[in-house]
N, C-alpha and C positions, 0 to 999 in steps of 0.2 A: 973921670973917664976920658981917655984920649979920643980926640976927633980924627977922623980919616977923611982926607979930601978926595972926592971922586973926580977923576980926570975925564975929559971929553970922550976919549976913546972907550971907556967903560960904558958910558951912556949910549954911544953909537953902537957898539957891539951888541948891547942888550936889545936894540931895536932893528938890527940888521940880520935877516934870516939867511943870508948867503953863506955864513960860516956858523953852522949849528953848534960846534964845540965852544967857540968864543961867546956865542949868544948865551948858551947854557951857563957858562962860568960867570959871565957878567951879570946875568939875572940873579944867580945865587949870591954873588957878592953884594949886589944892591939890596936884595931882600934882607940879608944878614945885617947890613948897616942900618937899614930902616927899622928893623925889628929892635935892635939894641940902641937906636938913637945916636949912633956915633958918626954917621956919615954927614959930610957937609959938601956943598956945591956952590960955585960962584955964578954970578950973572954972566961972566965971560964964557964959562963952560956951557951955559944954556944957549947963549948966542951962537957959539961954535957948533953945538949940537944941531940947532935949528938950521943953520946954513948947510951942514953936511947932510942932514936927514932929507931936506927938501931937494938939494941940488945933486946929491950923489947916490942916495939910496932910494929916492923916489917916494918918500913919505909925503902924503898930501899936506899942503901948507895949512889947511884948516882943521887938522886933527888936533885933539887935546892930548897933552902929555899929562897923564894921570899919575899921581903919587898916592898910595894908600895912606891912611892915617898913621902917624907915628905912635909909639907907645904913650906919648903925652896926650894924645887926642882920642883916647879910647871912648870917651863919652859922646863924641860927635864925629860924624863923617864929613869929609870935604867934598864928597861926590854930590852932584845935584840930585834931587829926588827923582828926576825924570830919567836918570841914566840907567 
């Protein structure tokens, strides 16, 4: 299976409600890649996302970036039980 690299902009658009169309398309793309296990992301993308989210779209610095379990993790959830 080919891996697909998620660019910073896709992650940002998924979390930025100012442009609903970009947000909707980005969320759909991320969901598909998570569902089939083909998406990959780098630590640099996560760092860039955190900077933009906090400084440009006003996301609180103390919020969690939650990723749902991948198909490989069907037997256990990565969410804390208190969530």
